[in-house]
Predicted model as a PDB file, atoms N, CA, C, CB and O in Angstrom, pLDDT in the B-factor column:
MODEL        1                                                                  
ATOM      1  N   UNK A   1      19.622 -27.476  51.717  1.00 72.00           N  
ATOM      2  CA  UNK A   1      19.721 -26.923  50.384  1.00 72.00           C  
ATOM      3  C   UNK A   1      20.096 -28.042  49.400  1.00 72.00           C  
ATOM      4  CB  UNK A   1      20.760 -25.768  50.345  1.00 72.00           C  
ATOM      5  O   UNK A   1      21.001 -28.834  49.663  1.00 72.00           O  
ATOM      6  N   UNK A   2      19.411 -28.091  48.304  1.00 85.00           N  
ATOM      7  CA  UNK A   2      19.629 -29.111  47.289  1.00 85.00           C  
ATOM      8  C   UNK A   2      20.839 -28.757  46.427  1.00 85.00           C  
ATOM      9  CB  UNK A   2      18.377 -29.275  46.415  1.00 85.00           C  
ATOM     10  O   UNK A   2      21.003 -27.609  46.013  1.00 85.00           O  
ATOM     11  N   UNK A   3      21.677 -29.745  46.165  1.00 94.00           N  
ATOM     12  CA  UNK A   3      22.834 -29.550  45.297  1.00 94.00           C  
ATOM     13  C   UNK A   3      22.352 -29.350  43.867  1.00 94.00           C  
ATOM     14  CB  UNK A   3      23.814 -30.754  45.387  1.00 94.00           C  
ATOM     15  O   UNK A   3      21.473 -30.073  43.400  1.00 94.00           O  
ATOM     16  N   UNK A   4      22.926 -28.367  43.169  1.00 97.00           N  
ATOM     17  CA  UNK A   4      22.521 -28.072  41.795  1.00 97.00           C  
ATOM     18  C   UNK A   4      23.682 -28.280  40.835  1.00 97.00           C  
ATOM     19  CB  UNK A   4      21.995 -26.636  41.685  1.00 97.00           C  
ATOM     20  O   UNK A   4      24.849 -28.087  41.175  1.00 97.00           O  
ATOM     21  N   UNK A   5      23.318 -28.679  39.622  1.00 97.00           N  
ATOM     22  CA  UNK A   5      24.292 -28.926  38.568  1.00 97.00           C  
ATOM     23  C   UNK A   5      23.847 -28.231  37.294  1.00 97.00           C  
ATOM     24  CB  UNK A   5      24.476 -30.438  38.327  1.00 97.00           C  
ATOM     25  O   UNK A   5      22.658 -27.989  37.083  1.00 97.00           O  
ATOM     26  N   UNK A   6      24.812 -27.916  36.452  1.00 97.00           N  
ATOM     27  CA  UNK A   6      24.548 -27.409  35.105  1.00 97.00           C  
ATOM     28  C   UNK A   6      24.862 -28.540  34.140  1.00 97.00           C  
ATOM     29  CB  UNK A   6      25.401 -26.114  34.780  1.00 97.00           C  
ATOM     30  O   UNK A   6      25.917 -29.168  34.237  1.00 97.00           O  
ATOM     31  N   UNK A   7      23.951 -28.802  33.208  1.00 95.00           N  
ATOM     32  CA  UNK A   7      24.163 -29.844  32.203  1.00 95.00           C  
ATOM     33  C   UNK A   7      25.138 -29.304  31.154  1.00 95.00           C  
ATOM     34  CB  UNK A   7      22.803 -30.286  31.540  1.00 95.00           C  
ATOM     35  O   UNK A   7      24.875 -28.286  30.515  1.00 95.00           O  
ATOM     36  N   UNK A   8      26.273 -30.004  30.986  1.00 96.00           N  
ATOM     37  CA  UNK A   8      27.308 -29.543  30.054  1.00 96.00           C  
ATOM     38  C   UNK A   8      27.543 -30.511  28.902  1.00 96.00           C  
ATOM     39  CB  UNK A   8      28.603 -29.326  30.794  1.00 96.00           C  
ATOM     40  O   UNK A   8      28.355 -30.234  28.019  1.00 96.00           O  
ATOM     41  N   UNK A   9      26.847 -31.633  28.901  1.00 93.00           N  
ATOM     42  CA  UNK A   9      27.030 -32.596  27.819  1.00 93.00           C  
ATOM     43  C   UNK A   9      25.921 -33.627  27.804  1.00 93.00           C  
ATOM     44  CB  UNK A   9      28.376 -33.285  27.943  1.00 93.00           C  
ATOM     45  O   UNK A   9      25.061 -33.651  28.685  1.00 93.00           O  
ATOM     46  N   UNK A  10      25.954 -34.480  26.790  1.00 90.00           N  
ATOM     47  CA  UNK A  10      24.987 -35.566  26.665  1.00 90.00           C  
ATOM     48  C   UNK A  10      25.701 -36.773  26.071  1.00 90.00           C  
ATOM     49  CB  UNK A  10      23.764 -35.143  25.782  1.00 90.00           C  
ATOM     50  O   UNK A  10      25.281 -37.322  25.053  1.00 90.00           O  
ATOM     51  N   UNK A  11      26.780 -37.175  26.720  1.00 86.00           N  
ATOM     52  CA  UNK A  11      27.606 -38.243  26.180  1.00 86.00           C  
ATOM     53  C   UNK A  11      27.066 -39.639  26.473  1.00 86.00           C  
ATOM     54  CB  UNK A  11      28.990 -38.124  26.722  1.00 86.00           C  
ATOM     55  O   UNK A  11      27.423 -40.601  25.795  1.00 86.00           O  
ATOM     56  N   UNK A  12      26.202 -39.749  27.489  1.00 79.00           N  
ATOM     57  CA  UNK A  12      25.661 -41.049  27.877  1.00 79.00           C  
ATOM     58  C   UNK A  12      24.209 -40.910  28.315  1.00 79.00           C  
ATOM     59  CB  UNK A  12      26.502 -41.672  29.003  1.00 79.00           C  
ATOM     60  O   UNK A  12      23.786 -39.836  28.743  1.00 79.00           O  
ATOM     61  N   UNK A  13      23.472 -41.959  28.213  1.00 75.00           N  
ATOM     62  CA  UNK A  13      22.109 -42.086  28.746  1.00 75.00           C  
ATOM     63  C   UNK A  13      21.064 -41.241  28.043  1.00 75.00           C  
ATOM     64  CB  UNK A  13      22.109 -41.732  30.177  1.00 75.00           C  
ATOM     65  O   UNK A  13      19.896 -41.323  28.421  1.00 75.00           O  
ATOM     66  N   UNK A  14      21.403 -40.431  27.041  1.00 81.00           N  
ATOM     67  CA  UNK A  14      20.433 -39.610  26.313  1.00 81.00           C  
ATOM     68  C   UNK A  14      19.386 -39.025  27.247  1.00 81.00           C  
ATOM     69  CB  UNK A  14      19.754 -40.432  25.222  1.00 81.00           C  
ATOM     70  O   UNK A  14      18.215 -39.400  27.188  1.00 81.00           O  
ATOM     71  N   UNK A  15      19.803 -38.117  28.100  1.00 83.00           N  
ATOM     72  CA  UNK A  15      18.981 -37.628  29.206  1.00 83.00           C  
ATOM     73  C   UNK A  15      17.896 -36.624  28.830  1.00 83.00           C  
ATOM     74  CB  UNK A  15      19.854 -37.014  30.209  1.00 83.00           C  
ATOM     75  O   UNK A  15      17.025 -36.354  29.657  1.00 83.00           O  
ATOM     76  N   UNK A  16      17.905 -36.068  27.641  1.00 87.00           N  
ATOM     77  CA  UNK A  16      16.853 -35.140  27.180  1.00 87.00           C  
ATOM     78  C   UNK A  16      16.808 -33.784  27.874  1.00 87.00           C  
ATOM     79  CB  UNK A  16      15.541 -35.784  27.350  1.00 87.00           C  
ATOM     80  O   UNK A  16      15.794 -33.091  27.797  1.00 87.00           O  
ATOM     81  N   UNK A  17      17.877 -33.394  28.544  1.00 91.00           N  
ATOM     82  CA  UNK A  17      17.995 -32.021  29.045  1.00 91.00           C  
ATOM     83  C   UNK A  17      18.731 -31.208  27.995  1.00 91.00           C  
ATOM     84  CB  UNK A  17      18.742 -31.967  30.429  1.00 91.00           C  
ATOM     85  O   UNK A  17      19.598 -31.736  27.299  1.00 91.00           O  
ATOM     86  N   UNK A  18      18.398 -29.931  27.871  1.00 92.00           N  
ATOM     87  CA  UNK A  18      19.176 -29.049  26.998  1.00 92.00           C  
ATOM     88  C   UNK A  18      20.490 -28.715  27.684  1.00 92.00           C  
ATOM     89  CB  UNK A  18      18.385 -27.748  26.654  1.00 92.00           C  
ATOM     90  O   UNK A  18      20.543 -28.601  28.909  1.00 92.00           O  
ATOM     91  N   UNK A  19      21.547 -28.557  26.903  1.00 93.00           N  
ATOM     92  CA  UNK A  19      22.831 -28.132  27.457  1.00 93.00           C  
ATOM     93  C   UNK A  19      22.623 -26.757  28.085  1.00 93.00           C  
ATOM     94  CB  UNK A  19      23.961 -28.097  26.352  1.00 93.00           C  
ATOM     95  O   UNK A  19      22.020 -25.872  27.478  1.00 93.00           O  
ATOM     96  N   UNK A  20      23.129 -26.586  29.306  1.00 95.00           N  
ATOM     97  CA  UNK A  20      22.977 -25.329  30.029  1.00 95.00           C  
ATOM     98  C   UNK A  20      21.845 -25.335  31.044  1.00 95.00           C  
ATOM     99  CB  UNK A  20      22.756 -24.225  29.060  1.00 95.00           C  
ATOM    100  O   UNK A  20      21.740 -24.410  31.849  1.00 95.00           O  
ATOM    101  N   UNK A  21      20.995 -26.358  31.025  1.00 94.00           N  
ATOM    102  CA  UNK A  21      19.894 -26.458  31.983  1.00 94.00           C  
ATOM    103  C   UNK A  21      20.439 -26.680  33.390  1.00 94.00           C  
ATOM    104  CB  UNK A  21      18.932 -27.601  31.593  1.00 94.00           C  
ATOM    105  O   UNK A  21      21.377 -27.454  33.579  1.00 94.00           O  
ATOM    106  N   UNK A  22      19.856 -26.005  34.373  1.00 95.00           N  
ATOM    107  CA  UNK A  22      20.203 -26.220  35.773  1.00 95.00           C  
ATOM    108  C   UNK A  22      19.276 -27.303  36.317  1.00 95.00           C  
ATOM    109  CB  UNK A  22      20.087 -24.891  36.610  1.00 95.00           C  
ATOM    110  O   UNK A  22      18.055 -27.208  36.192  1.00 95.00           O  
ATOM    111  N   UNK A  23      19.865 -28.327  36.919  1.00 96.00           N  
ATOM    112  CA  UNK A  23      19.095 -29.446  37.459  1.00 96.00           C  
ATOM    113  C   UNK A  23      19.441 -29.629  38.938  1.00 96.00           C  
ATOM    114  CB  UNK A  23      19.379 -30.756  36.658  1.00 96.00           C  
ATOM    115  O   UNK A  23      20.473 -29.147  39.405  1.00 96.00           O  
ATOM    116  N   UNK A  24      18.574 -30.325  39.666  1.00 97.00           N  
ATOM    117  CA  UNK A  24      18.772 -30.569  41.091  1.00 97.00           C  
ATOM    118  C   UNK A  24      19.054 -32.043  41.350  1.00 97.00           C  
ATOM    119  CB  UNK A  24      17.545 -30.115  41.891  1.00 97.00           C  
ATOM    120  O   UNK A  24      18.470 -32.926  40.722  1.00 97.00           O  
ATOM    121  N   UNK A  25      19.955 -32.283  42.280  1.00 97.00           N  
ATOM    122  CA  UNK A  25      20.356 -33.641  42.661  1.00 97.00           C  
ATOM    123  C   UNK A  25      19.211 -34.372  43.360  1.00 97.00           C  
ATOM    124  CB  UNK A  25      21.593 -33.600  43.576  1.00 97.00           C  
ATOM    125  O   UNK A  25      18.513 -33.793  44.193  1.00 97.00           O  
ATOM    126  N   UNK A  26      19.025 -35.644  43.016  1.00 97.00           N  
ATOM    127  CA  UNK A  26      18.054 -36.503  43.697  1.00 97.00           C  
ATOM    128  C   UNK A  26      18.785 -37.603  44.455  1.00 97.00           C  
ATOM    129  CB  UNK A  26      17.050 -37.114  42.685  1.00 97.00           C  
ATOM    130  O   UNK A  26      18.624 -37.733  45.668  1.00 97.00           O  
ATOM    131  N   UNK A  27      19.595 -38.403  43.743  1.00 97.00           N  
ATOM    132  CA  UNK A  27      20.351 -39.485  44.387  1.00 97.00           C  
ATOM    133  C   UNK A  27      21.472 -39.970  43.462  1.00 97.00           C  
ATOM    134  CB  UNK A  27      19.409 -40.666  44.760  1.00 97.00           C  
ATOM    135  O   UNK A  27      21.517 -39.650  42.274  1.00 97.00           O  
ATOM    136  N   UNK A  28      22.373 -40.756  44.059  1.00 97.00           N  
ATOM    137  CA  UNK A  28      23.449 -41.386  43.302  1.00 97.00           C  
ATOM    138  C   UNK A  28      23.259 -42.894  43.357  1.00 97.00           C  
ATOM    139  CB  UNK A  28      24.850 -40.978  43.859  1.00 97.00           C  
ATOM    140  O   UNK A  28      23.059 -43.457  44.433  1.00 97.00           O  
ATOM    141  N   UNK A  29      23.317 -43.543  42.218  1.00 96.00           N  
ATOM    142  CA  UNK A  29      23.206 -44.999  42.151  1.00 96.00           C  
ATOM    143  C   UNK A  29      24.551 -45.633  42.475  1.00 96.00           C  
ATOM    144  CB  UNK A  29      22.715 -45.450  40.755  1.00 96.00           C  
ATOM    145  O   UNK A  29      25.581 -44.964  42.394  1.00 96.00           O  
ATOM    146  N   UNK A  30      24.560 -46.921  42.843  1.00 97.00           N  
ATOM    147  CA  UNK A  30      25.820 -47.591  43.202  1.00 97.00           C  
ATOM    148  C   UNK A  30      26.899 -47.526  42.108  1.00 97.00           C  
ATOM    149  CB  UNK A  30      25.539 -49.036  43.530  1.00 97.00           C  
ATOM    150  O   UNK A  30      28.090 -47.562  42.416  1.00 97.00           O  
ATOM    151  N   UNK A  31      26.492 -47.432  40.839  1.00 94.00           N  
ATOM    152  CA  UNK A  31      27.488 -47.376  39.754  1.00 94.00           C  
ATOM    153  C   UNK A  31      28.003 -45.963  39.493  1.00 94.00           C  
ATOM    154  CB  UNK A  31      26.890 -47.933  38.476  1.00 94.00           C  
ATOM    155  O   UNK A  31      28.796 -45.757  38.574  1.00 94.00           O  
ATOM    156  N   UNK A  32      27.557 -44.977  40.299  1.00 94.00           N  
ATOM    157  CA  UNK A  32      28.040 -43.602  40.168  1.00 94.00           C  
ATOM    158  C   UNK A  32      27.178 -42.697  39.311  1.00 94.00           C  
ATOM    159  CB  UNK A  32      29.398 -43.618  39.610  1.00 94.00           C  
ATOM    160  O   UNK A  32      27.425 -41.493  39.249  1.00 94.00           O  
ATOM    161  N   UNK A  33      26.171 -43.247  38.647  1.00 94.00           N  
ATOM    162  CA  UNK A  33      25.264 -42.445  37.832  1.00 94.00           C  
ATOM    163  C   UNK A  33      24.379 -41.612  38.761  1.00 94.00           C  
ATOM    164  CB  UNK A  33      24.398 -43.352  36.893  1.00 94.00           C  
ATOM    165  O   UNK A  33      23.928 -42.096  39.799  1.00 94.00           O  
ATOM    166  N   UNK A  34      24.137 -40.356  38.377  1.00 96.00           N  
ATOM    167  CA  UNK A  34      23.315 -39.464  39.190  1.00 96.00           C  
ATOM    168  C   UNK A  34      21.894 -39.393  38.655  1.00 96.00           C  
ATOM    169  CB  UNK A  34      23.929 -38.066  39.238  1.00 96.00           C  
ATOM    170  O   UNK A  34      21.676 -39.361  37.444  1.00 96.00           O  
ATOM    171  N   UNK A  35      20.938 -39.368  39.560  1.00 96.00           N  
ATOM    172  CA  UNK A  35      19.559 -39.071  39.206  1.00 96.00           C  
ATOM    173  C   UNK A  35      19.352 -37.606  39.555  1.00 96.00           C  
ATOM    174  CB  UNK A  35      18.524 -40.018  39.958  1.00 96.00           C  
ATOM    175  O   UNK A  35      19.562 -37.200  40.698  1.00 96.00           O  
ATOM    176  N   UNK A  36      18.940 -36.809  38.568  1.00 96.00           N  
ATOM    177  CA  UNK A  36      18.698 -35.379  38.776  1.00 96.00           C  
ATOM    178  C   UNK A  36      17.313 -35.038  38.230  1.00 96.00           C  
ATOM    179  CB  UNK A  36      19.805 -34.506  38.081  1.00 96.00           C  
ATOM    180  O   UNK A  36      16.757 -35.773  37.414  1.00 96.00           O  
ATOM    181  N   UNK A  37      16.765 -33.919  38.691  1.00 96.00           N  
ATOM    182  CA  UNK A  37      15.444 -33.507  38.233  1.00 96.00           C  
ATOM    183  C   UNK A  37      15.537 -32.101  37.643  1.00 96.00           C  
ATOM    184  CB  UNK A  37      14.411 -33.555  39.395  1.00 96.00           C  
ATOM    185  O   UNK A  37      16.231 -31.233  38.172  1.00 96.00           O  
ATOM    186  N   UNK A  38      14.830 -31.899  36.549  1.00 95.00           N  
ATOM    187  CA  UNK A  38      14.829 -30.590  35.899  1.00 95.00           C  
ATOM    188  C   UNK A  38      13.881 -30.583  34.720  1.00 95.00           C  
ATOM    189  CB  UNK A  38      16.239 -30.208  35.443  1.00 95.00           C  
ATOM    190  O   UNK A  38      13.223 -31.584  34.437  1.00 95.00           O  
ATOM    191  N   UNK A  39      13.812 -29.449  34.028  1.00 93.00           N  
ATOM    192  CA  UNK A  39      12.924 -29.300  32.879  1.00 93.00           C  
ATOM    193  C   UNK A  39      13.556 -29.932  31.642  1.00 93.00           C  
ATOM    194  CB  UNK A  39      12.607 -27.811  32.623  1.00 93.00           C  
ATOM    195  O   UNK A  39      14.695 -29.631  31.284  1.00 93.00           O  
ATOM    196  N   UNK A  40      12.795 -30.809  31.002  1.00 89.00           N  
ATOM    197  CA  UNK A  40      13.262 -31.475  29.797  1.00 89.00           C  
ATOM    198  C   UNK A  40      13.022 -30.617  28.568  1.00 89.00           C  
ATOM    199  CB  UNK A  40      12.577 -32.822  29.637  1.00 89.00           C  
ATOM    200  O   UNK A  40      12.239 -29.668  28.613  1.00 89.00           O  
ATOM    201  N   UNK A  41      13.695 -30.947  27.463  1.00 84.00           N  
ATOM    202  CA  UNK A  41      13.568 -30.198  26.202  1.00 84.00           C  
ATOM    203  C   UNK A  41      12.151 -30.190  25.664  1.00 84.00           C  
ATOM    204  CB  UNK A  41      14.489 -30.779  25.159  1.00 84.00           C  
ATOM    205  O   UNK A  41      11.654 -29.142  25.253  1.00 84.00           O  
ATOM    206  N   UNK A  42      11.500 -31.328  25.660  1.00 85.00           N  
ATOM    207  CA  UNK A  42      10.248 -31.458  24.912  1.00 85.00           C  
ATOM    208  C   UNK A  42       8.998 -31.646  25.769  1.00 85.00           C  
ATOM    209  CB  UNK A  42      10.360 -32.602  23.981  1.00 85.00           C  
ATOM    210  O   UNK A  42       7.908 -31.816  25.223  1.00 85.00           O  
ATOM    211  N   UNK A  43       9.125 -31.619  27.077  1.00 84.00           N  
ATOM    212  CA  UNK A  43       7.970 -31.823  27.952  1.00 84.00           C  
ATOM    213  C   UNK A  43       7.826 -30.682  28.949  1.00 84.00           C  
ATOM    214  CB  UNK A  43       8.091 -33.154  28.695  1.00 84.00           C  
ATOM    215  O   UNK A  43       8.824 -30.120  29.401  1.00 84.00           O  
ATOM    216  N   UNK A  44       6.607 -30.344  29.287  1.00 86.00           N  
ATOM    217  CA  UNK A  44       6.355 -29.353  30.329  1.00 86.00           C  
ATOM    218  C   UNK A  44       6.527 -30.032  31.685  1.00 86.00           C  
ATOM    219  CB  UNK A  44       4.924 -28.726  30.188  1.00 86.00           C  
ATOM    220  O   UNK A  44       6.302 -31.236  31.807  1.00 86.00           O  
ATOM    221  N   UNK A  45       6.915 -29.289  32.675  1.00 87.00           N  
ATOM    222  CA  UNK A  45       7.104 -29.846  34.011  1.00 87.00           C  
ATOM    223  C   UNK A  45       8.545 -30.257  34.243  1.00 87.00           C  
ATOM    224  CB  UNK A  45       6.188 -31.037  34.221  1.00 87.00           C  
ATOM    225  O   UNK A  45       9.414 -30.065  33.393  1.00 87.00           O  
ATOM    226  N   UNK A  46       8.775 -30.827  35.418  1.00 91.00           N  
ATOM    227  CA  UNK A  46      10.119 -31.259  35.810  1.00 91.00           C  
ATOM    228  C   UNK A  46      10.102 -32.770  36.005  1.00 91.00           C  
ATOM    229  CB  UNK A  46      10.594 -30.531  37.116  1.00 91.00           C  
ATOM    230  O   UNK A  46       9.200 -33.317  36.639  1.00 91.00           O  
ATOM    231  N   UNK A  47      11.103 -33.432  35.455  1.00 92.00           N  
ATOM    232  CA  UNK A  47      11.147 -34.883  35.489  1.00 92.00           C  
ATOM    233  C   UNK A  47      12.524 -35.369  35.893  1.00 92.00           C  
ATOM    234  CB  UNK A  47      10.760 -35.463  34.137  1.00 92.00           C  
ATOM    235  O   UNK A  47      13.522 -34.742  35.537  1.00 92.00           O  
ATOM    236  N   UNK A  48      12.609 -36.491  36.642  1.00 94.00           N  
ATOM    237  CA  UNK A  48      13.911 -37.070  36.976  1.00 94.00           C  
ATOM    238  C   UNK A  48      14.495 -37.817  35.779  1.00 94.00           C  
ATOM    239  CB  UNK A  48      13.786 -38.016  38.182  1.00 94.00           C  
ATOM    240  O   UNK A  48      13.771 -38.452  35.012  1.00 94.00           O  
ATOM    241  N   UNK A  49      15.805 -37.730  35.636  1.00 93.00           N  
ATOM    242  CA  UNK A  49      16.522 -38.427  34.565  1.00 93.00           C  
ATOM    243  C   UNK A  49      17.859 -38.904  35.124  1.00 93.00           C  
ATOM    244  CB  UNK A  49      16.731 -37.496  33.310  1.00 93.00           C  
ATOM    245  O   UNK A  49      18.417 -38.278  36.025  1.00 93.00           O  
ATOM    246  N   UNK A  50      18.367 -40.003  34.595  1.00 94.00           N  
ATOM    247  CA  UNK A  50      19.691 -40.506  34.959  1.00 94.00           C  
ATOM    248  C   UNK A  50      20.723 -39.840  34.058  1.00 94.00           C  
ATOM    249  CB  UNK A  50      19.763 -42.065  34.836  1.00 94.00           C  
ATOM    250  O   UNK A  50      20.577 -39.812  32.836  1.00 94.00           O  
ATOM    251  N   UNK A  51      21.769 -39.305  34.686  1.00 95.00           N  
ATOM    252  CA  UNK A  51      22.793 -38.555  33.951  1.00 95.00           C  
ATOM    253  C   UNK A  51      24.173 -38.976  34.446  1.00 95.00           C  
ATOM    254  CB  UNK A  51      22.592 -37.016  34.119  1.00 95.00           C  
ATOM    255  O   UNK A  51      24.388 -39.134  35.647  1.00 95.00           O  
ATOM    256  N   UNK A  52      25.096 -39.154  33.521  1.00 94.00           N  
ATOM    257  CA  UNK A  52      26.472 -39.454  33.875  1.00 94.00           C  
ATOM    258  C   UNK A  52      27.113 -38.223  34.521  1.00 94.00           C  
ATOM    259  CB  UNK A  52      27.274 -39.904  32.628  1.00 94.00           C  
ATOM    260  O   UNK A  52      26.862 -37.099  34.087  1.00 94.00           O  
ATOM    261  N   UNK A  53      27.933 -38.422  35.550  1.00 95.00           N  
ATOM    262  CA  UNK A  53      28.612 -37.292  36.189  1.00 95.00           C  
ATOM    263  C   UNK A  53      29.482 -36.465  35.230  1.00 95.00           C  
ATOM    264  CB  UNK A  53      29.467 -37.801  37.317  1.00 95.00           C  
ATOM    265  O   UNK A  53      29.714 -35.282  35.479  1.00 95.00           O  
ATOM    266  N   UNK A  54      29.967 -37.079  34.130  1.00 95.00           N  
ATOM    267  CA  UNK A  54      30.795 -36.332  33.187  1.00 95.00           C  
ATOM    268  C   UNK A  54      29.985 -35.293  32.414  1.00 95.00           C  
ATOM    269  CB  UNK A  54      31.469 -37.289  32.214  1.00 95.00           C  
ATOM    270  O   UNK A  54      30.558 -34.388  31.808  1.00 95.00           O  
ATOM    271  N   UNK A  55      28.668 -35.414  32.430  1.00 95.00           N  
ATOM    272  CA  UNK A  55      27.797 -34.474  31.719  1.00 95.00           C  
ATOM    273  C   UNK A  55      27.266 -33.357  32.614  1.00 95.00           C  
ATOM    274  CB  UNK A  55      26.636 -35.218  31.108  1.00 95.00           C  
ATOM    275  O   UNK A  55      26.431 -32.558  32.190  1.00 95.00           O  
ATOM    276  N   UNK A  56      27.757 -33.305  33.864  1.00 96.00           N  
ATOM    277  CA  UNK A  56      27.285 -32.301  34.817  1.00 96.00           C  
ATOM    278  C   UNK A  56      28.438 -31.501  35.393  1.00 96.00           C  
ATOM    279  CB  UNK A  56      26.502 -32.963  35.942  1.00 96.00           C  
ATOM    280  O   UNK A  56      29.564 -31.988  35.504  1.00 96.00           O  
ATOM    281  N   UNK A  57      28.136 -30.272  35.754  1.00 97.00           N  
ATOM    282  CA  UNK A  57      29.102 -29.380  36.398  1.00 97.00           C  
ATOM    283  C   UNK A  57      28.414 -28.787  37.623  1.00 97.00           C  
ATOM    284  CB  UNK A  57      29.610 -28.245  35.410  1.00 97.00           C  
ATOM    285  O   UNK A  57      27.294 -28.288  37.516  1.00 97.00           O  
ATOM    286  N   UNK A  58      29.059 -28.833  38.779  1.00 96.00           N  
ATOM    287  CA  UNK A  58      28.466 -28.316  40.002  1.00 96.00           C  
ATOM    288  C   UNK A  58      28.279 -26.802  39.891  1.00 96.00           C  
ATOM    289  CB  UNK A  58      29.343 -28.669  41.224  1.00 96.00           C  
ATOM    290  O   UNK A  58      29.179 -26.087  39.451  1.00 96.00           O  
ATOM    291  N   UNK A  59      27.100 -26.326  40.295  1.00 96.00           N  
ATOM    292  CA  UNK A  59      26.819 -24.887  40.305  1.00 96.00           C  
ATOM    293  C   UNK A  59      27.192 -24.387  41.701  1.00 96.00           C  
ATOM    294  CB  UNK A  59      25.290 -24.570  39.950  1.00 96.00           C  
ATOM    295  O   UNK A  59      26.648 -24.853  42.702  1.00 96.00           O  
ATOM    296  N   UNK A  60      28.112 -23.446  41.756  1.00 87.00           N  
ATOM    297  CA  UNK A  60      28.552 -22.896  43.051  1.00 87.00           C  
ATOM    298  C   UNK A  60      27.698 -21.682  43.408  1.00 87.00           C  
ATOM    299  CB  UNK A  60      30.065 -22.503  43.009  1.00 87.00           C  
ATOM    300  O   UNK A  60      27.159 -21.001  42.535  1.00 87.00           O  
ATOM    301  N   UNK A  61      27.590 -21.432  44.696  1.00 72.00           N  
ATOM    302  CA  UNK A  61      26.791 -20.288  45.144  1.00 72.00           C  
ATOM    303  C   UNK A  61      25.340 -20.654  45.250  1.00 72.00           C  
ATOM    304  CB  UNK A  61      26.954 -19.110  44.203  1.00 72.00           C  
ATOM    305  O   UNK A  61      24.996 -21.800  45.538  1.00 72.00           O  
ATOM    306  N   UNK A  62      24.486 -19.681  45.018  1.00 56.00           N  
ATOM    307  CA  UNK A  62      23.040 -19.859  45.051  1.00 56.00           C  
ATOM    308  C   UNK A  62      22.542 -19.745  46.419  1.00 56.00           C  
ATOM    309  CB  UNK A  62      22.631 -21.164  44.477  1.00 56.00           C  
ATOM    310  O   UNK A  62      21.339 -19.866  46.650  1.00 56.00           O  
TER     311      UNK A  62                                                      
ENDMDL                                                                          
END                                                                             
């Protein structure tokens, strides 16, 4: 099962997800930045983006 997060901010990296979007974990870089995949604000489809951990909240359950 893929770990899921809710986007709660956009303080770094200008990730282009809307606040409240549910995204899926892809990988963690050595500096702690997470790569997640989800639907962007202005594009159709799902795309990976780098997001700071402070801008994500773990979604429990599912």
